N, C-alpha and C positions, 0 to 999 in steps of 0.2 A: 322654773320649778323643777327640781329633780324628781326621779321616780319615787324615792322613799317619802318625800314630802307629799307628793300627790296621793300615794297609797294611804298615808296617815290621815290626810284630809278626808279622803273617801270613807275610811273606817269611822272617823269621828262623826261625819254627817250621817252615815248609815245607822250608827248606834243611836244617834240623837233622834232620827226618824222612828226607829223601832221603839225607843223609850217613850216618845210622845204618843205613838199609836197605842201602846199598852196602857198609858195613863188615862187615855180618853175612852177606853173600851167600856161598854155596858157590862158589868159583871154578871147580869142575869142572862146574857147571850152566851150560848154554849158553842156557837159555830155552825149550828144546823138550824136554819130558819124554818125547816119543815118538820119541826118536832111533833110527833104524834105518839105519845106514850100514855099509859094508864087508861083513863076513861076515853080519851080520844081514840086510842088504838082499838079498844073494845067496840066503840061505835063504828069504826071503820071496818072491823071484821064482820060485824052484824050487817052492815050495808053491802059488803062485798062477798058474802058467802064463806067466810072463814079467814084465816090468817094468810100471810104471804105464801107459806109453803102449800097450803090447801089450794090457793088460787092458782099457783104454778102447776100443781098436779092436775087440776081440772083443765087447764090450758093444754097441757101435754096429752091428756086423754082425748081431748077434742081433736087435736092434730092427728093423733094416731087413728082415730075413727073416720077422719075426713077422706073423701074420695080424691083420687089424683087430680081431677078437674078442679075441685075446690082448693086444693093446695096450689095448683097452678095459677089460680086467680090472684093469690097473694104475691106472686112473682111477676105477674103480667106487666105491671107498671115499670119494673126494671127492664124487662125484655124489649118493650116497645121503643124505648129510648134509642136503641141501636138497630133493631130488626123491623121497626115499623109496626103500626097498629094491627095490620093483618099479616105480618110476617113477610112482607114484600121486600124487605131489605132497606138499607139506607147506609148508615155508618157500618153496620154489621151486615153479614150476608143474608140472602133470602132464605128463609126457613119454610115458607109456605110451599106445600106440595112435596116436601121431602118425607120419606118414610120415617115413622117414629123410631125404628131401630137404628136408622142412620143418624138421626139427631141425637139419640141416646149415646151412641158410640162416639160421636164428635164431642158431646158435652163431657163424657168421661175422660177423653184425652185432654180436653181443655182444662178440666178440673185438676188433672194431674200436672199441669204446668206447660203443656204443649202449646206453642204459639199457633194460633188459628188464623192469623191475618195481621195486617199492619196495625189495626186498631184494637188488638186483643187487650183485654183487661182481665188477667187471670184471677184477680181477687174476686170478681163477680161469680165465677163458677166454683172457685175453691170453697165457698161457703155452702155449696149444695151437697146433699147426701143422696144415696141411692133411693132413700124413702121419699124424697121430695126433690 
């Protein structure tokens, strides 16, 4: 079979599959199985203290008011994977016992893309900001 015949056969089969799929679709389905509009959305807003924007604003306000310790708790699970539950090291270096200023300096360099060891994963620190 030559290339043109194979391409033509592929196009015919693909077109047939697309046609068959569109003919068997449920016309009431819009493509979003998680529809929540009208009364459903109003109920959701009432149950969640406002719309999507209000919920996000409340979340951001809570993050801004949180202590550094509370913010650190949200990252703890990511850190222990490499640095150990007590910062004793493992895949990543030991951080236990280091001065906070030294750790901050190293994280700043790491965040900017500096290689900090053979197991460095810069995307981990690149998501961090000075606030957290």
